[in-house]
Jmol script that loads the backbone (N, CA, C; Angstrom):
load data "model"
ATOM      1  N   UNK A   1       9.657  -1.351   6.251  1.00  0.00           N
ATOM      2  CA  UNK A   1      10.155  -1.662   7.903  1.00  0.00           C
ATOM      3  C   UNK A   1      10.546  -2.994   7.846  1.00  0.00           C
ATOM      4  N   UNK A   2       9.984  -3.939   7.276  1.00  0.00           N
ATOM      5  CA  UNK A   2      10.518  -5.317   7.440  1.00  0.00           C
ATOM      6  C   UNK A   2      11.309  -5.905   6.382  1.00  0.00           C
ATOM      7  N   UNK A   3      12.335  -5.070   5.831  1.00  0.00           N
ATOM      8  CA  UNK A   3      12.982  -5.394   4.797  1.00  0.00           C
ATOM      9  C   UNK A   3      13.739  -6.588   4.880  1.00  0.00           C
ATOM     10  N   UNK A   4      14.301  -6.852   6.226  1.00  0.00           N
ATOM     11  CA  UNK A   4      14.925  -7.919   6.293  1.00  0.00           C
ATOM     12  C   UNK A   4      14.076  -9.277   6.224  1.00  0.00           C
ATOM     13  N   UNK A   5      12.867  -9.321   6.410  1.00  0.00           N
ATOM     14  CA  UNK A   5      12.049 -10.360   6.012  1.00  0.00           C
ATOM     15  C   UNK A   5      11.849 -10.610   4.805  1.00  0.00           C
ATOM     16  N   UNK A   6      12.004  -9.833   3.642  1.00  0.00           N
ATOM     17  CA  UNK A   6      11.687 -10.115   2.428  1.00  0.00           C
ATOM     18  C   UNK A   6      12.909 -10.628   1.808  1.00  0.00           C
ATOM     19  N   UNK A   7      12.604 -11.369   0.760  1.00  0.00           N
ATOM     20  CA  UNK A   7      13.731 -11.862  -0.398  1.00  0.00           C
ATOM     21  C   UNK A   7      13.972 -10.587  -1.031  1.00  0.00           C
ATOM     22  N   UNK A   8      14.984 -10.610  -1.989  1.00  0.00           N
ATOM     23  CA  UNK A   8      15.715  -9.476  -2.721  1.00  0.00           C
ATOM     24  C   UNK A   8      14.481  -9.174  -3.760  1.00  0.00           C
ATOM     25  N   UNK A   9      13.903 -10.432  -4.465  1.00  0.00           N
ATOM     26  CA  UNK A   9      13.067 -10.226  -5.479  1.00  0.00           C
ATOM     27  C   UNK A   9      11.821  -9.497  -5.111  1.00  0.00           C
ATOM     28  N   UNK A  10      11.232  -9.964  -3.918  1.00  0.00           N
ATOM     29  CA  UNK A  10      10.135  -9.376  -3.234  1.00  0.00           C
ATOM     30  C   UNK A  10      10.135  -7.793  -3.044  1.00  0.00           C
ATOM     31  N   UNK A  11      11.408  -7.602  -2.525  1.00  0.00           N
ATOM     32  CA  UNK A  11      11.794  -6.131  -2.099  1.00  0.00           C
ATOM     33  C   UNK A  11      11.780  -5.289  -3.273  1.00  0.00           C
ATOM     34  N   UNK A  12      12.454  -5.916  -4.507  1.00  0.00           N
ATOM     35  CA  UNK A  12      12.403  -5.000  -5.663  1.00  0.00           C
ATOM     36  C   UNK A  12      11.243  -4.894  -6.281  1.00  0.00           C
ATOM     37  N   UNK A  13      10.359  -5.840  -6.376  1.00  0.00           N
ATOM     38  CA  UNK A  13       9.130  -5.810  -6.822  1.00  0.00           C
ATOM     39  C   UNK A  13       8.434  -4.878  -6.082  1.00  0.00           C
ATOM     40  N   UNK A  14       8.483  -4.578  -4.826  1.00  0.00           N
ATOM     41  CA  UNK A  14       7.419  -3.771  -3.898  1.00  0.00           C
ATOM     42  C   UNK A  14       8.256  -2.264  -4.364  1.00  0.00           C
ATOM     43  N   UNK A  15       9.413  -2.157  -4.405  1.00  0.00           N
ATOM     44  CA  UNK A  15       9.825  -0.937  -4.643  1.00  0.00           C
ATOM     45  C   UNK A  15       9.580  -0.577  -6.351  1.00  0.00           C
ATOM     46  N   UNK A  16       9.577  -1.347  -7.046  1.00  0.00           N
ATOM     47  CA  UNK A  16       9.119  -0.932  -8.251  1.00  0.00           C
ATOM     48  C   UNK A  16       7.824  -0.575  -8.398  1.00  0.00           C
ATOM     49  N   UNK A  17       6.907  -1.298  -7.856  1.00  0.00           N
ATOM     50  CA  UNK A  17       5.374  -0.806  -7.627  1.00  0.00           C
ATOM     51  C   UNK A  17       5.161   0.549  -7.277  1.00  0.00           C
ATOM     52  N   UNK A  18       6.000   0.840  -5.989  1.00  0.00           N
ATOM     53  CA  UNK A  18       5.634   1.980  -5.462  1.00  0.00           C
ATOM     54  C   UNK A  18       6.385   3.210  -6.059  1.00  0.00           C
ATOM     55  N   UNK A  19       7.509   3.149  -6.679  1.00  0.00           N
ATOM     56  CA  UNK A  19       7.891   4.018  -7.710  1.00  0.00           C
ATOM     57  C   UNK A  19       7.083   4.224  -8.936  1.00  0.00           C
ATOM     58  N   UNK A  20       6.474   3.343  -9.579  1.00  0.00           N
ATOM     59  CA  UNK A  20       5.406   3.638 -10.347  1.00  0.00           C
ATOM     60  C   UNK A  20       4.322   4.595 -10.153  1.00  0.00           C
ATOM     61  N   UNK A  21       3.801   3.964  -8.981  1.00  0.00           N
ATOM     62  CA  UNK A  21       2.550   4.618  -8.312  1.00  0.00           C
ATOM     63  C   UNK A  21       2.863   6.126  -8.104  1.00  0.00           C
ATOM     64  N   UNK A  22       4.090   6.393  -7.330  1.00  0.00           N
ATOM     65  CA  UNK A  22       4.251   7.646  -6.943  1.00  0.00           C
ATOM     66  C   UNK A  22       4.568   8.730  -8.412  1.00  0.00           C
ATOM     67  N   UNK A  23       5.388   8.097  -9.460  1.00  0.00           N
ATOM     68  CA  UNK A  23       5.627   8.987 -10.477  1.00  0.00           C
ATOM     69  C   UNK A  23       4.006   9.159 -11.310  1.00  0.00           C
ATOM     70  N   UNK A  24       3.038   8.515 -11.133  1.00  0.00           N
ATOM     71  CA  UNK A  24       2.103   8.623 -11.870  1.00  0.00           C
ATOM     72  C   UNK A  24       1.373   9.653 -11.095  1.00  0.00           C
ATOM     73  N   UNK A  25       1.197   9.602  -9.680  1.00  0.00           N
ATOM     74  CA  UNK A  25       0.783  10.630  -8.755  1.00  0.00           C
ATOM     75  C   UNK A  25       1.306  11.950  -9.127  1.00  0.00           C
ATOM     76  N   UNK A  26       2.534  12.006  -9.122  1.00  0.00           N
ATOM     77  CA  UNK A  26       3.529  13.254  -9.332  1.00  0.00           C
ATOM     78  C   UNK A  26       2.942  13.716 -10.824  1.00  0.00           C
ATOM     79  N   UNK A  27       2.751  13.057 -11.752  1.00  0.00           N
ATOM     80  CA  UNK A  27       2.398  13.795 -13.006  1.00  0.00           C
ATOM     81  C   UNK A  27       0.998  14.815 -12.990  1.00  0.00           C
ATOM     82  N   UNK A  28       0.099  14.606 -12.207  1.00  0.00           N
ATOM     83  CA  UNK A  28      -0.823  15.652 -11.725  1.00  0.00           C
ATOM     84  C   UNK A  28      -0.560  17.027 -11.516  1.00  0.00           C
ATOM     85  N   UNK A  29       0.813  16.863 -11.166  1.00  0.00           N
ATOM     86  CA  UNK A  29       1.259  18.356 -10.783  1.00  0.00           C
ATOM     87  C   UNK A  29       1.800  19.144 -11.803  1.00  0.00           C
ATOM     88  N   UNK A  30       2.023  18.559 -12.907  1.00  0.00           N
ATOM     89  CA  UNK A  30       2.525  19.130 -14.109  1.00  0.00           C
ATOM     90  C   UNK A  30       1.533  20.354 -14.773  1.00  0.00           C
ATOM     91  N   UNK A  31       1.989  20.871 -15.371  1.00  0.00           N
ATOM     92  CA  UNK A  31       1.138  22.110 -16.092  1.00  0.00           C
ATOM     93  C   UNK A  31       0.334  21.423 -17.231  1.00  0.00           C
ATOM     94  N   UNK A  32      -0.991  21.794 -17.363  1.00  0.00           N
ATOM     95  CA  UNK A  32      -1.561  21.458 -18.909  1.00  0.00           C
ATOM     96  C   UNK A  32      -1.459  19.716 -19.125  1.00  0.00           C
ATOM     97  N   UNK A  33      -1.263  19.838 -20.269  1.00  0.00           N
ATOM     98  CA  UNK A  33      -1.321  18.245 -20.945  1.00  0.00           C
ATOM     99  C   UNK A  33       0.126  17.519 -20.879  1.00  0.00           C
ATOM    100  N   UNK A  34       1.163  18.198 -19.984  1.00  0.00           N
ATOM    101  CA  UNK A  34       2.750  17.492 -19.996  1.00  0.00           C
ATOM    102  C   UNK A  34       2.183  15.938 -19.106  1.00  0.00           C
ATOM    103  N   UNK A  35       1.563  16.184 -18.333  1.00  0.00           N
ATOM    104  CA  UNK A  35       1.326  14.986 -17.529  1.00  0.00           C
ATOM    105  C   UNK A  35       0.817  13.692 -18.475  1.00  0.00           C
ATOM    106  N   UNK A  36      -0.044  14.059 -19.390  1.00  0.00           N
ATOM    107  CA  UNK A  36      -0.742  13.070 -20.229  1.00  0.00           C
ATOM    108  C   UNK A  36       0.326  12.812 -21.389  1.00  0.00           C
ATOM    109  N   UNK A  37       1.032  13.655 -21.890  1.00  0.00           N
ATOM    110  CA  UNK A  37       2.212  13.347 -22.887  1.00  0.00           C
ATOM    111  C   UNK A  37       3.056  12.295 -22.194  1.00  0.00           C
ATOM    112  N   UNK A  38       3.653  12.585 -21.259  1.00  0.00           N
ATOM    113  CA  UNK A  38       4.573  11.938 -20.572  1.00  0.00           C
ATOM    114  C   UNK A  38       4.230  10.330 -20.415  1.00  0.00           C
ATOM    115  N   UNK A  39       2.713  10.392 -19.708  1.00  0.00           N
ATOM    116  CA  UNK A  39       2.364   9.068 -19.578  1.00  0.00           C
ATOM    117  C   UNK A  39       2.140   8.170 -20.430  1.00  0.00           C
ATOM    118  N   UNK A  40       1.802   8.889 -21.672  1.00  0.00           N
ATOM    119  CA  UNK A  40       1.518   8.122 -22.888  1.00  0.00           C
ATOM    120  C   UNK A  40       2.767   7.811 -23.555  1.00  0.00           C
ATOM    121  N   UNK A  41       3.786   8.564 -23.320  1.00  0.00           N
ATOM    122  CA  UNK A  41       5.167   8.253 -23.895  1.00  0.00           C
ATOM    123  C   UNK A  41       5.722   6.975 -23.285  1.00  0.00           C
ATOM    124  N   UNK A  42       5.349   6.810 -22.027  1.00  0.00           N
ATOM    125  CA  UNK A  42       6.038   5.890 -21.141  1.00  0.00           C
ATOM    126  C   UNK A  42       5.301   4.548 -21.432  1.00  0.00           C
ATOM    127  N   UNK A  43       3.870   4.702 -21.636  1.00  0.00           N
ATOM    128  CA  UNK A  43       3.175   3.445 -22.122  1.00  0.00           C
ATOM    129  C   UNK A  43       3.558   3.066 -23.460  1.00  0.00           C
ATOM    130  N   UNK A  44       3.912   3.846 -24.426  1.00  0.00           N
ATOM    131  CA  UNK A  44       4.347   3.602 -25.610  1.00  0.00           C
ATOM    132  C   UNK A  44       5.669   2.596 -25.702  1.00  0.00           C
ATOM    133  N   UNK A  45       6.541   3.440 -24.708  1.00  0.00           N
ATOM    134  CA  UNK A  45       7.946   2.875 -24.842  1.00  0.00           C
ATOM    135  C   UNK A  45       8.012   1.266 -24.156  1.00  0.00           C
ATOM    136  N   UNK A  46       6.715   1.296 -23.137  1.00  0.00           N
ATOM    137  CA  UNK A  46       6.807  -0.237 -22.620  1.00  0.00           C
ATOM    138  C   UNK A  46       6.189  -1.139 -23.614  1.00  0.00           C
ATOM    139  N   UNK A  47       5.160  -0.660 -24.201  1.00  0.00           N
ATOM    140  CA  UNK A  47       4.562  -1.699 -25.304  1.00  0.00           C
ATOM    141  C   UNK A  47       5.507  -2.171 -26.308  1.00  0.00           C
ATOM    142  N   UNK A  48       6.175  -1.022 -26.929  1.00  0.00           N
ATOM    143  CA  UNK A  48       7.584  -1.290 -27.899  1.00  0.00           C
ATOM    144  C   UNK A  48       8.303  -2.270 -27.213  1.00  0.00           C
ATOM    145  N   UNK A  49       8.956  -2.147 -26.249  1.00  0.00           N
ATOM    146  CA  UNK A  49       9.826  -3.184 -25.759  1.00  0.00           C
ATOM    147  C   UNK A  49       9.311  -4.707 -25.424  1.00  0.00           C
ATOM    148  N   UNK A  50       7.943  -4.623 -25.379  1.00  0.00           N
ATOM    149  CA  UNK A  50       7.221  -6.099 -25.096  1.00  0.00           C
ATOM    150  C   UNK A  50       7.072  -6.513 -26.499  1.00  0.00           C
ATOM    151  N   UNK A  51       6.817  -5.772 -27.550  1.00  0.00           N
ATOM    152  CA  UNK A  51       6.657  -6.161 -28.863  1.00  0.00           C
ATOM    153  C   UNK A  51       8.121  -6.650 -29.312  1.00  0.00           C
ATOM    154  N   UNK A  52       9.072  -5.978 -29.127  1.00  0.00           N
ATOM    155  CA  UNK A  52      10.446  -6.398 -29.408  1.00  0.00           C
ATOM    156  C   UNK A  52      10.767  -7.669 -28.616  1.00  0.00           C
ATOM    157  N   UNK A  53      10.517  -8.117 -27.489  1.00  0.00           N
ATOM    158  CA  UNK A  53      10.696  -9.157 -26.948  1.00  0.00           C
ATOM    159  C   UNK A  53       9.934 -10.404 -27.559  1.00  0.00           C
ATOM    160  N   UNK A  54       8.610 -10.320 -28.138  1.00  0.00           N
ATOM    161  CA  UNK A  54       7.947 -11.112 -28.631  1.00  0.00           C
ATOM    162  C   UNK A  54       8.685 -11.754 -30.168  1.00  0.00           C
ATOM    163  N   UNK A  55       9.274 -10.524 -30.681  1.00  0.00           N
ATOM    164  CA  UNK A  55       9.626 -10.839 -31.940  1.00  0.00           C
ATOM    165  C   UNK A  55      11.141 -11.579 -31.800  1.00  0.00           C
ATOM    166  N   UNK A  56      11.865 -11.403 -30.472  1.00  0.00           N
ATOM    167  CA  UNK A  56      13.040 -11.986 -30.560  1.00  0.00           C
ATOM    168  C   UNK A  56      13.025 -13.472 -30.140  1.00  0.00           C
ATOM    169  N   UNK A  57      11.848 -13.906 -29.601  1.00  0.00           N
ATOM    170  CA  UNK A  57      11.816 -15.377 -29.248  1.00  0.00           C
ATOM    171  C   UNK A  57      11.743 -16.042 -30.445  1.00  0.00           C
TER     172      UNK A  57
END
end "model"
wireframe off; spacefill off
backbone 0.3
color backbone group
C-alpha cells in the first residue's frame, strides 16, 4: 500500500520474498510427492548458481 514510500530496491526485495513464500505455500496443493520434487529442484538450482558464482570470482 505504501509503494511510493519504498525505494525500488526495497520494493523488489519485498516482492521477491512474497513470491517465494507464496510459491512454497502453493506446493502443498500438488498431488503426492510433486511438491517435494519441485522444491528440491529449485533448491538445487539455487545452490548450483551459487557455486558457479564462487568459481567465477
